[in-house]
C-alpha positions, 0 to 999 in steps of 0.5 A: 525544533521550533520550525514548521513546514505546513505544506501539502504536495499532491502528486499523481503516480502509478502505471497502467496508462501507457504513459512511459517511464517518465510518468508511470513511476511509483515514487513513495520510497524516495519520500519515505527515506526522508525523516520528517516528511509525511507520506500519505497514499490513500486507496479509497474515496473516503480515505482520500478526503479524510487523509487530505483534510488531516494533511492540511492541518499538519505542521509537517510537510506532507507528500500526498500520493494519488494513483492515477488509476484511482481517480475514477473509483467511486465509493461512499464519502462521509458528508461531515465537513470535519471528517478526517482520517488520522495518520498512522492508523492502518485499516483492516479492510478484510479479516482472515486467518490464513495469510496477511496481505499488507498493501496500499494505494491501487494494490488494495484492489488487487488484494481484494480481488486476490482474496476473493479468488483465494477464498474459493480455494479455501485460503482466508486472507486478511487485508491491511491497507496502510493508508500512510507510510510515514507514519507507518502503523506496524502495530496493526500489521504485526498483530495481523501477522501474529494471527495468520502466521504468513505475510505478503507485502503487495506494492506497485513500486520497484521490488528492490528498495521499495517501501515493501522491503522496509515493511517486510524487514520490520515484520521479520524483526518484530514477528519472526517467531510467529511466521510459518514462512518467509515474508513474500513481496509482490511488486513491480519488476526492476525496470523502467516502465515500458510504454507497450501495453502488454509489456507494461502489464507484465511489469506491474503486480497483479491480483494473480501475482498475489494469488500465486504468492498466497498459494505458495505460502499456504 
């Protein structure tokens, strides 16, 4: 237990840019399966800075996964050179009472868009951005689910064996008595990512998919 591996590997991933199956995967589930390997997956510019600075200070190996579609996203970033975001602390970016949307990376923005549509239908969605998958902040997730009674896990990885499957399982284990409906997963289709633009779009999860899931739950 005395060995340390203080290394950070930044890696782009994610679909939506017509880069074919070899460049469009979301591989967080591969790394999440390895005990001791920290898996960080930011959605906002501020979190990208804060989580990266935290990662560099870790004595454990860190996979820092960046969705390619987020490189152009702009947002407020603290100027403090020592600004850091702790691992294992999810961020409730929108409070709601009807359904919890648990998500990370690019799907955070899909969840925000979906919540705005749902609000017009009288459905109040709470959004939890996980920020890191290892460590995983299930306390925040469970607290939210116990409040809303319903949960959607939205992620761009493949549905089968994806990180969302683990999250859904833990919600069922820890909050089964609080659920008014089964946990729903919104994820990419179980197929290699197509190069064709329209097929690629059809393979990826969207805000519309989250809206449909929420409407079915409520």
